[in-house]
N, C-alpha and C positions, 0 to 999 in steps of 0.2 A: 504494500500500500504506500509506504514511504517512498519507494523507488518510483512508483507511478506518479505520485504527487510531485516529486522532484523533476521527473521527465516533463510533466505538464508545465511546471514553472519555467523550466529551461526553454520549452517550446514557445511559451508566451513571450518571454524576454527576447528570444530570437526573432520572432515575427514582429514584435513591437519595435525592436531595433531597426529591422529592415524597413518597416513602414516609415519610421522617422527619417530614414535616408531618402525616402521618396518625397517627403514633405519639404517645402522650401521653394526656392525660385530657380527656374530653368530658362535659359536664354539661347536663342539660335537665329539663323537666317533662313527665311523662306525664299527660295528662288522661283520667281514668276517671270518666265521669259528672260529678258535682259535685266530685270529688276531684282534686287535683293532686299526683302523687308525683314526688319528685326521683329521677332516674336518673343514675348515673355510670358511664361506660364507660372502663376503663383499657386501653390498647393498649400493650404493651411492645415494646421494640426487637427482641426475639427472636420476636415474633409471637404470644406468649401474651396472654391477656386476662382481665380480671375485670369483674364487673358489681356495682354497689352500689345499694341502695335506702335511703339514709341516713335517710329519714323513718321507716323501720321498724326498721332494725338497723344496727349498725356493721360487720357482716360483709362482707368482700369475697368474693363468690361466684365460684369458678372458672368460666370460660367456654371453650368450644372454638371456636377460630378456624377457621371453615369456608372462609373466603376472605379474602384480604388483598392489596390491590394499592396502587398509588400513590394512588388516590382513592376506593377502595371497600372496605367491610368487611362480613363476615357472620359473626356469632357465634351460638352456641346455648348455652343454660344448662340442662343436664340436670336439675339440682336443682329448677329452677322450671318445667321443661317450657316454656321460653320461648326466643325467638330475636329477634335484631335484625339488620336489613340497612340499611346507609346508604351514601350517596355524599357525598364531600366537595365542598362548594360554598362557596368562600371559606374562612372559618374555622369552618364548621358542617357537621356530618354530618346530612344530611336523609334520613330513612328511615322504616322501619316496625317497630314492636314487636309481636310476636305471642305470644299465650299463651292456652291453653285454647280454641282455635278462634276467638279474637277478634284482629283486627288493628287497631292504632291508629297514627296518625302520630306520630312522635317526632323532634324536631330537637334535636341535642346540640351545644352550642357549645364550641369548644376552650377548655380552661382548667379548673382545679380549682375546686370550690365554695368560696367564701370566706364564712365566717360570723363575725360579730362577737359575742363572748361577754364583755361587759364585767365580769361578776361572777366570772369564773373567777379564783381566787386567784393572785396574782403575788408572787414574792419581792421584798424580804426579809420574813420572817414573824416575829412576836413570840411564837413558840411553837416547840416541837420536835416532830418526828415520829419514830416508831420503827416499823421493819418487824418485825412479829411473826407468829407462827403459833400456832394452837391446834387441838386434835384432837377429832373426834367418833369415839371408839373403836368404838362399835357399828356405824357405817357405814363404818369405815376411811377417813374423810375428813379430810384436813389442810387447814385453811382459812388462807389468807395474807391479811394485812391491814395497815392503817396505823393506828397508835395516835397520835392527836394530843393533845399534853399542853400546857396553858397554862403560861406562865412562872410564874404565880401560881396554884397549885392549892389554895388555901385552902378552896374550896368542897367539895373532895373528891368532886365529882360526875362521873360518866362515863356516856356513852350508847353502847350497841351499836346500830349502824345496819343495818337489814335491808331489802334492796331488793325491788322488785316482781317480778312473774312473768317467766319467761324467764331465761336465763343472763346475769347482769349482772356487770360488774366492780365493784370497790370504790367507784367514783365514781358508779355507776348511770348511766354514760355513754350518751347518746342524742343523735344529731344535733348533735354538738359541745358539747352541754350536759353539765355534770358536777355535778348537783345535790347529791350527797352531799359532794363536795369543797367546794362553796359553804357548805353547812350546817356542816361541820366547821370551816371557817375562821371563820365567824361565831361559833360556840359557843366556840372557843378564845379569841377576843378578849373573851369575856364570862366567862372563867374556868371553862368547862365542857369536859372532855375527851371525846373520841369515839373509837370503834373502828369502822372500816368495812372490809369484807372482800370479796374476790372470792368469788362463789358457787362451790359445789363443782364441780370439774372445769372451772373457768374461770380465765383469767388465771394467777396463780401458785398457785392452790389445786389440789390433786391428790386423787384417790381419790373414793369415793362413787359408787354406781351411779346413773346418770341415766335409764336405760331405763324404770325403774318408779318413780322418785322422785316423791313427792307433797309437798304442803305439810307434812304430818306429818314427813317425812324432813328437810325443810329446817328445820323447827322444832328438830330435834335438833342441827343444825349451829349454830343460834342459841343454843341452851341451852349448848352447849360454849363459845361465846364469852362468855356470861354467867358461867359457872363460871371461865373464865380471868380475867375482870376482878375477880371477887370474891376471888380469891387474891392480887391485887395490893394490897398494904397502903397504897398511895397513895390508894385510893378507898374512900369511906365509903358512898356511895349509888350503886347501879348501876341504871340505867334502860334502856329499849329504845325505839328510834324505828323504826317500820316504815312503809314507803310501799306502798300498794296491797296486794298479797299479803303484804308485810312487816307490814302492820297486822293481818292475820289471824294471822300467826305471833306477833305481840306479845301478842295476847289468849290464844293457846294457852299461852304462858309465864306470862302474868298470871293465868290461871285456875288455874295450879298454884302460884301464890305465889312464883315464881322471881325476880321483879323488884320494885324499889322504886317505880317509876312507869312509865307508858306514854305515849308520843307516837305517836298514830295519824294518819298523813297519808293521807287518802282510803282508809282501811282498810274492807273490807267488814264489814257487821254483819247481813247477811241471808243466807239459803241461797243457795248458788252458782247454782242454776238460775234463781232469781228475778233475781239480779244480772245474769246473762248475757242473760236475756230482755230486761231493761230496756236493757242495753247494745246489743243488736242493734237494737232499735227506735230508739234514740237515734242510732246511727252510720249507719243506713241508713233514710232517710226514705221509701223507696219504699212504695207501697201494700201490696205483698206482705208486707213485714216488719212493717208495722203490724197485720196481721191474725194474725200468729203467736201461738200460745199458749205457755205455759211448757212444756207437754207436747210440743209440736212442736219447740221448741228442744232439749229433752232428747233427743228421738229423733234429731235431726240430729247432735248432739254424740256420741251413742253410736256412730254409724257411723265415727267417726274412730279408734276403738280406741286412744285416748290415755289412759294411766293417770293422768297428772297432771290432765288435763281432767275425767275421770270423777270423780276424788276431789273436785276443786274444786266440781263441779256438785252432788255429793251432800252436801257438808259444810255443816253449819249451825253457825255460831259462837255461837249463843245461850247454850249451857251454859257455855262458857268465859267469855263476857262476864259472865254472872250471877255466876260465881265469882271474878271479878276484884275485889279489895278495895282495891288500891293506887290512888293518884290517876291520873287519865286526862286527857290533853289530846288531844281528837279533833276534827279539822277537815277540811273539804271545800271545794271551790270550787263556786259555783253553776252554772258552765258545765262541770263535769266530766261528760263523756258516757260515761265508763268505769265509774265508781263514783258513782251518782246521789246527790247530797248529801241531798236531802229523804228519800229512802227509807232511807238508811243512818244518818243522824244521828238521825232520829226513832226508829229501832230501838235505837240506843245509849241514847237518853234513857229509853226504856222498860225496857231490860234491865239497865243498870248500877245497882249499889247506890248509894244516895244518899250523896254525899260532897261537902261544900262546897268541896273543893279541885278537883273535876272542872271542866273547861272543854270545852264542846261548841259548836262554832261553824261557821257557813258564811260564807265570804268571797265577796263579790259580784264577779262577773266573772272569777274564776280558773278555770283548767282543771284537768285531772287532774295536771299537773306543777306546779301552783300558779304559773302564769304569767298575767299579765293578757292577755286574748285577745279575739278578736272572735266566733268561732263555737264554740270548744271542740273542734273536730275534731282528731284526731291529726295530720293532714297539715299543720296549722298550727304544730305545735310547733317545727319546724326554722326557720321563718321569723321567729319571735319572738326578739329578742335577749336579753330577760330570761330568766334561768335559774330564779330562785325569788323570789317576791314578798317585798320587804323587810318589809312589815307582818306577814307570817306569821313570818318570822325573829325579828323583835322580840318579838312576843307569845309565841312559843315559848320564847325565852331567858328572858324575864321570868317566865313561869310556872314554868319549871324552877328558877330561882333562888329563887322564893317557896316 
């Protein structure tokens, strides 16, 4: 009896030990054609699990654990209509990822993904930060953000920072990169204040309907931020910095004369359907994509029944750009595959009023996030240690101070 009891105890300890080996974080690369997407599977001690695709979003997506043993796991992710089945071999899960009728081999190695981000600001800081909120009354949205104030604010300059498409936090965080935090840190060291904020219904921001929200709605959020800064007597000149869709919003406000200057980082300057058509062709080099017309791209997008996407596709920024009279600093990277540099910068040169203080420039070898890159593909963003090119930071600060 004692021998049987001892055997059972040893068996339980053995199985428990092996199960503990399976719990934890597993990371690998999913090869989809020419693309490689980082996949992270988190298996918790209670058997619950989440799946991440950090090359696309910071979101941890809940997964249903269909099977979990000492050396095998099967999870399904309803939100993605995807599943993963793997078996532990050494410190790796070797298995298959399935989605949309397609099955691909996926090996996940035990351990969290470690990414070096040398530009991320580290204390101590020669400036102060203030946690603030401002309100868009029309949309019942309260936006929460970080106001970064230099120790010497004799310039009296402040920038409202507006992120790109999708629900972004105040740092515009993506794949471990925090570009808005990097920009705010650099600007503060040059005597320029900044306000960066969580998008509506994101992070610490609350309220504001997202189900039908478009760039026009988000522009009202930004306008509320500009109004908040103008009421602060410390600031004499209030500008706006917009990245990607944030650049669209910058010109929406600029066209109404609400800002003293604009910094547009890869901001669209052509109708949305043309921009998306160019983007599809750049991101997917397959022969089928290369034959698509603008009309065909429109037809495909309309099937999604997405209010934001439909508005973006139909929106033409030309009128707001023409009515923008304040100084503009507009830049792109030549390897930007999401907002084509040549297409958009040439449109800006044609549409903007002549102003000797304007700067319109393409930076060689930079992608949509303003990183030095090899291909410009979004799947490359996370593998690059650089968050934001130093030469763009330098030029931007010098232009603002002039």
